[in-house]
C-alpha positions in Angstrom: 0.0 0.1 0.3 1.1 3.3 -0.9 1.4 6.0 2.0 1.2 9.4 1.6 3.4 11.5 3.9 3.1 15.5 4.0 4.8 16.5 7.3 2.4 19.5 8.7 4.1 22.3 10.9 1.9 24.8 12.9 2.4 28.1 12.6 2.7 30.0 15.7 2.0 34.2 15.4 3.5 35.4 12.1 5.3 32.3 11.6 7.6 33.0 14.5 8.8 29.6 15.3 8.1 25.9 14.7 6.5 24.1 17.1 7.5 20.4 17.7 5.8 17.2 17.8 6.0 15.4 14.4 3.0 14.3 13.1 1.6 13.4 9.1 -1.3 13.1 7.7 -2.3 9.5 6.3 -5.0 7.6 4.6 -8.2 8.2 7.2 -9.3 5.7 9.5 -10.8 5.5 12.8 -8.8 3.3 14.8 -5.7 4.7 17.1 -2.4 3.1 16.0 0.8 2.1 17.3 4.1 1.4 16.1 7.7 1.4 16.7 9.7 3.9 14.4 13.9 3.9 14.8 12.9 2.4 18.6 10.3 4.7 19.8 6.7 4.4 19.6 4.2 6.7 17.1 1.3 7.0 18.1 -1.5 7.4 15.1 -4.7 8.9 16.2 -7.5 11.0 14.3 -8.1 14.2 15.6 -11.8 15.2 15.8 -12.1 18.8 14.5 -9.5 18.6 11.5 -10.3 15.1 10.1 -6.9 14.3 10.2 -4.7 11.0 10.8 -1.7 12.7 13.3 1.2 10.8 14.3 2.7 11.6 17.5 6.2 10.4 18.1 6.7 10.2 22.1 9.5 9.2 23.9 8.6 6.6 26.9 11.0 6.2 29.5 10.6 10.5 29.9 7.4 11.4 28.7 4.5 11.0 30.5 0.8 11.0 29.9 -0.3 14.1 30.8 2.2 15.1 28.4 0.9 13.4 25.4 -2.4 14.4 26.3 -1.9 17.7 26.4 0.3 17.5 23.0 -3.3 15.9 21.7 -5.0 19.4 23.0 -2.6 21.5 21.8 -2.7 20.3 18.3 -6.1 20.3 18.1 -8.0 23.1 20.1 -11.2 21.3 19.4 -10.4 18.6 21.8 -12.1 19.6 25.3 -11.6 16.4 26.6 -8.6 13.7 26.5 -8.1 11.3 29.2 -6.7 7.6 29.6 -8.1 4.9 31.1 -6.9 1.2 31.9 -9.0 -1.6 31.1 -10.9 -2.3 33.9 -12.3 1.2 33.6 -9.9 2.5 36.6 -8.4 6.2 35.1 -4.9 6.2 34.5 -3.0 9.0 36.5 -1.4 11.9 34.2 2.1 11.7 36.4 2.2 7.6 34.8 5.6 7.1 32.0 4.7 5.9 28.5 6.9 3.2 28.8 3.9 1.9 31.9 1.0 2.3 30.2 2.4 0.6 26.7 2.8 -2.3 29.0 -0.7 -3.3 28.6 -3.7 -2.5 26.5 -5.9 0.6 27.6 -8.9 3.1 26.2 -7.9 6.8 24.8 -11.0 8.6 25.2 -10.8 12.1 22.6 -14.1 14.0 23.8 -17.2 11.5 23.4 -15.3 8.8 21.6 -13.6 6.1 23.1 -10.9 3.9 21.4 -9.5 0.6 22.5 -5.8 0.5 21.8 -3.4 -2.4 21.6 -0.1 -2.1 21.6 2.2 -4.2 19.5 4.6 -6.3 21.8 8.2 -5.5 21.7 10.6 -8.0 21.4 12.7 -8.4 24.6 16.5 -8.2 24.5 18.5 -10.9 25.1 20.8 -11.0 28.0 23.6 -10.8 25.8 22.4 -8.1 23.7 21.1 -5.8 26.7 24.4 -6.1 28.3 26.1 -4.9 25.7 23.5 -2.2 24.7 24.5 -1.6 28.4 27.8 -1.1 27.8 27.7 0.9 25.0 25.0 3.3 27.0 27.9 3.6 29.6 30.9 3.9 27.0 28.6 6.8 25.5 28.0 8.4 28.2 31.8 8.3 29.6 32.6 10.1 26.2 29.9 12.5 26.6 30.9 13.7 29.9 34.5 14.2 28.5 33.6 16.3 25.9 31.5 18.2 28.0 32.2 18.7 30.7 34.5 21.3 31.3 32.0 23.4 29.2 29.2 23.2 31.5 31.7 23.8 34.3 32.7 27.4 32.9 29.2 27.7 32.4 28.0 26.9 36.1 30.8 29.0 37.1 29.8 31.9 35.0 26.5 31.5 36.4 27.0 30.7 40.2 30.1 34.2 40.2 27.0 36.1 38.6 24.5 34.9 41.4 27.3 35.9 44.4 27.8 39.3 42.7 24.2 40.2 42.8 23.8 38.6 46.4 27.0 40.6 47.5 25.3 44.0 45.8 22.0 43.2 47.7 23.7 42.5 51.0 26.1 45.7 50.7 23.5 48.4 52.2 22.0 46.0 54.6 25.3 45.2 56.2 25.8 49.0 56.2 22.5 49.2 58.6 23.8 46.3 60.4 26.7 47.8 61.3 24.9 51.0 62.3 22.7 49.2 64.2 25.1 47.0 66.0 27.1 49.9 67.2 24.0 51.7 68.4 23.1 48.6 70.3 26.2 48.3 71.5 26.7 51.3 72.9 23.7 50.7 74.7 24.5 47.7 76.4 27.4 49.0 77.7 26.2 51.7 78.9 23.5 49.8 80.9 26.7 47.5 81.8 28.2 51.0 83.8 24.9 52.2 84.9 24.5 49.0 86.9 28.0 49.1 88.1 27.4 53.0 89.5 24.1 51.8 91.3 25.8 49.0 92.3 28.8 51.8 93.8 26.2 54.0 94.9 24.4 51.3 97.2 27.3 49.9 99.1 28.6 53.1 99.9 24.9 54.5 100.9 24.9 51.3 102.9 28.5 51.9 104.5 27.5 55.6 105.3 24.7 54.9 107.0 26.2 52.6 108.8 29.1 54.1 109.9 28.2 57.8 110.3 23.9 57.8 110.6 22.6 54.8 112.0 24.7 51.5 114.0 25.3 48.0 112.3 22.2 46.5 114.9 19.9 48.6 112.9 21.4 48.1 109.3 22.0 44.5 109.2 18.2 43.4 109.0 18.3 46.1 106.0 21.1 44.4 104.2 19.7 41.0 105.2 16.5 42.1 103.0 18.5 43.3 100.4 20.4 40.4 99.5 16.8 38.5 100.2 15.6 40.4 97.6 17.9 40.3 94.7 18.1 36.6 95.3 14.5 36.8 94.1 15.2 39.3 91.4 18.0 36.6 89.9 15.3 33.9 90.4 12.6 36.2 88.2 14.9 36.1 85.5 15.4 32.5 85.4 11.6 31.7 85.5 10.7 34.4 83.0 14.0 33.5 80.8 14.6 30.1 82.1 18.9 30.7 81.5 20.9 31.0 84.7 22.1 34.4 84.9 25.4 34.5 83.7 26.3 37.8 82.7 27.8 37.4 79.4 24.3 35.5 78.5 22.6 39.0 80.0 24.6 40.9 78.4 24.1 38.9 75.1 20.2 38.8 75.7 20.2 42.6 76.2 22.2 43.4 73.2 20.1 41.5 71.2 16.5 43.1 72.7 18.3 46.6 71.9 19.0 45.1 68.5 15.9 43.8 67.4 14.0 46.8 68.3 16.1 49.3 66.5 15.9 46.8 63.8 12.3 47.5 63.3 12.6 51.2 64.6 14.8 51.6 60.7 13.2 48.9 58.6 15.7 46.4 58.7 14.5 43.0 57.4 16.3 40.4 59.6 14.6 37.7 58.0 15.5 38.6 54.7 19.4 39.7 55.5 19.6 36.0 56.6 18.2 34.9 53.7 20.2 36.5 51.5 23.2 35.5 53.5 22.2 31.7 53.5 22.3 31.9 49.9 25.5 33.5 49.4 27.2 31.1 51.7 25.3 28.5 49.4 27.0 29.6 46.3 29.9 30.2 47.6 30.0 26.3 48.8 29.2 25.2 45.1 31.9 27.4 43.5 34.3 25.8 45.9 33.1 22.5 44.9 33.0 23.1 41.7 36.6 24.2 41.7 37.7 21.5 43.1 37.6 18.4 41.2 38.2 15.5 43.3 35.1 17.0 45.5 32.6 17.4 42.3 31.7 13.8 43.1 30.9 13.9 47.3 28.1 14.8 48.9 28.4 17.8 50.8 28.1 16.1 53.9 31.1 14.2 53.2 32.9 17.0 52.2 32.1 19.3 55.2 33.6 15.9 57.4 36.7 16.0 55.3 37.4 19.6 56.2 
């Protein structure tokens, strides 16, 4: 039988580009057929609106059922419903690979028309031939890596450098604002510490003056006892509120953070955005470091950190 092939290409706008899945008009038929051509399945079906037989070449390992149905709907805008069902009536998920679908018979529903499809049985390779094919695939993969890995590394390095420069530009004004806020918070914290020292010195001097010049120790002893007890209660209240012991460095850091966040809110400094940019910058610099160390290219990040 003489088959007349006429290759069609869809016009996008004013011939701005050609779109991809090849299809052809064949002798009219109402059946959905599947043939293998150059190792790839070719699904031939009738488009309802255009009344044309069209061929869709799919890559079964990467193409999903949903992608195939979307191709059908793109080729014929009159296709409002396109679904695939198993022979028992259960619907096939759009995420299913075409390789899995073509293993068994199925039903293709286009609009209100149902087609029963029986994929041809593909000859299975014997174990020796399969082993040879795997060896060839492995060799091709190694050759591709050897020929293109350096170019890929150069492109990736250029992308990472651009990303690092962009992040540094975004961080520059935030870093300057953060430095001003840190200086202000540190100054307030230091002033608070000196005020505390001044108050303690004043309290000690007042107690000494009252003990030796105004009253006697017999009168001031209960006063000093209650002052000491009140101080212990204040430290315990600090523990109840913060769930931390009153350790001077920790208390200083806590007060510093209090001043820092209050100043940040007043000056509209976005701490979360700053932290996100810092994390992205650290990740980009780590990726750049790994890219420049060929021995670490195939190692996970955790292993590299452990060795470092």
